[in-house]
N, C-alpha and C positions, 0 to 999 in steps of 0.2 A: 136490685140485688147487689150486696156488698161483697167485696173481695175478702178472702181470708187475711188476717193481719198477723205479722210476726210478733212473737211475744217480746222480743228484745227491742222492738222499736215501734214507731207509729207508721211505718211504711208497709203497704201491702205486699204479701209474698207473690201474689198472682195478679198484678194490676191489669185492669181492663178499661178500654176506652168507654167513656160515657158520652152519650148524645144529648143534645137539647131535647126537652127542657130539664135535664137533671139539675137539681139545686146547687150541686158542687160548682157549676159553671158560673154562678152568681156570687159566691162567697169570696171576699177579699182574703188573701192569704197571709200567713204568718211568716216572719223572717226565719231562715234557717240558722241556727245557733251551734249546732253540733256537726262537725265534719268528721264522720267516722266511717267504718266499713259498711255499716248499714245504709248510710246515705249513698255511698258509691255503688253498692249493689243495687239499690233502688234505681239509681240513674241507668244502670246497664239494663234493668228490666224495663225501663221506660223506652230505651232505644229499641228493644225487641217489639214493643208494642207499636211504636211509630213505624218501624220497618214493616211489620205485618200489615199495616194499614196504608203503606206507600205514601207516608207523609214526609215532610221536611222540617217539621217542628212539632213539638208536643210539650204542653205545659202541665205541671202536676195537677191542677184542678181537672184536667181532662181524664185523669184516672182517679178522680174523687179524693185527691190529697190536697189539703189547703196549706201548701208550703210554697214559699217564694222561689221557685225554680222552674226552669224549662230547659229543654235540650233542643238542638238543631242539627241537622246534616243537610245544609242547603245545597251542596253539590250533588245530592242524590235527585235533584229536580229532573223530571221527565226521564227517569229511569237511567241516569248516567252511572257508569261504573265507578267513577271517582267518589271518594267520601271524605268528609271533613266534620266528623262528630265533635260536638262542643256542649258543654254543660255550662249554664248561666244561672248563678245563685245570687239572690238579693240584688238584682239589677237595678240601676237607675239611669235616667238619661240626663245629659248635660249639653250645654252649647247647641240648643236646638234652633234650626233655621229653615225656612222655606217649606213648601209642601209639594208632594207628587201624588199623582193618582195611579193606582194599580188594582188590577182585578184579583180579588182574593177568594179563596174558599177555606173550609175549615173541617177537619176530621169530625168534629162534634156536630157539624151541620151537613151531613152528606148530601150531595147533589145540589147545593146552593152556592152560587158564585155572584159576585157583585163588585163594581168598582168602588174603591175606598180611598179617601184622602188621608195620606200620611205625611209625617215629617219627611223632608228631603235630606238634610244633613243633621248629624248629632253625634255625640260621643256617648258610648254606653260603658258604664263602670259596673263591674260585677266581680264576683268571686268564683273560682272553679271549684271542683269537687273536693279540693284539699284545703279550701279556705284562702287560697292566695288571690289578692285583689288584682284585677286586670282592667285595661281600658282599650277600647277600640273605637276609632273614628269611621263613621260609615256615611256614604254619599249615594243616595238612591239614584239621582240623576246621572251619576258616572257609572251606573251598571251594578251597584251593590245590591243584588237580590237579597243578601242577608239582612240588609237594612229593613226590608218589609217584613221578612220572617220575624226578626226580633220585636218589632213594634207589635205585630199581631200577637205573639206569645205573651209579651209584657202586659197587654190588655187583659189576658186571662188571669194574670196574677192580681189584677185590680177588681176582678169580678165583672169585666166587661167582655162583650163578644162583638165580633165584626159587624153584626147585624145593627148594633147600636150607632154605628157611624153612617148608616144609610139614610137617604132622604125618605120622606114619606112615600113618594112615588116608587122608589126602589123596593121599600117594604112591601107595598102592594104587589109588586111583581113576583115576590117570593113567598107571599102569605100562604098560598095553597100548600106549598112544600113545608113551611112552618107548622101548619095545622096538621098535616099528615104525620110529622115527627111527634107533635103533642098527642095525637090520637094513639100512636104506637106506644109511647111512654105511658100514658094512662091505662092502656089495656095491659101492659106488662107489670105495672107497679100498683095500680089502683089510685094513684096520686096524680094531680095536675102537674106537679113540678113547679119550676120557676118560669112561668109563661111570660113571653114578651108582650107587653100591652102598648101597642102603638097603632 
């Protein structure tokens, strides 16, 4: 089911979370080139979706929008009262070093968790919702949970999901849950969607 779309932009009026195997999760995204009120309003609607789902990050493909942006509020982890909302547009990584392993889950893969190998230290260069370029250095080994969140969300912008990082054994351990999601999607849409073949 698709969301109604605003006539003035390509952003949905009522974005909704999509779950695996929705094809939008596998489409590489396009850069954001217009930084206007429609974009900023869409970002606020994304925050509402993320908060309703009790997440700490949400990428545009997770609401079926193929644009290169994601949002985070990593301080909301485990129900904390503190908040640090941030919008990341057209992000790229630089100065990447080392690896860390962290257990991840994903709003689009409910009930599935697995340990994933990620970069340890890196710089992320991005634009905010007004088009201003920003840079931040992150060090996962020093406790920067945000470093895990942004790598996870950045994957979504490339049409990748965290399951892609799992070993064959890890995939076997979650296969039943993946198959359940596939059956639910096919029953709802009549389509197989973008099924992971591993």
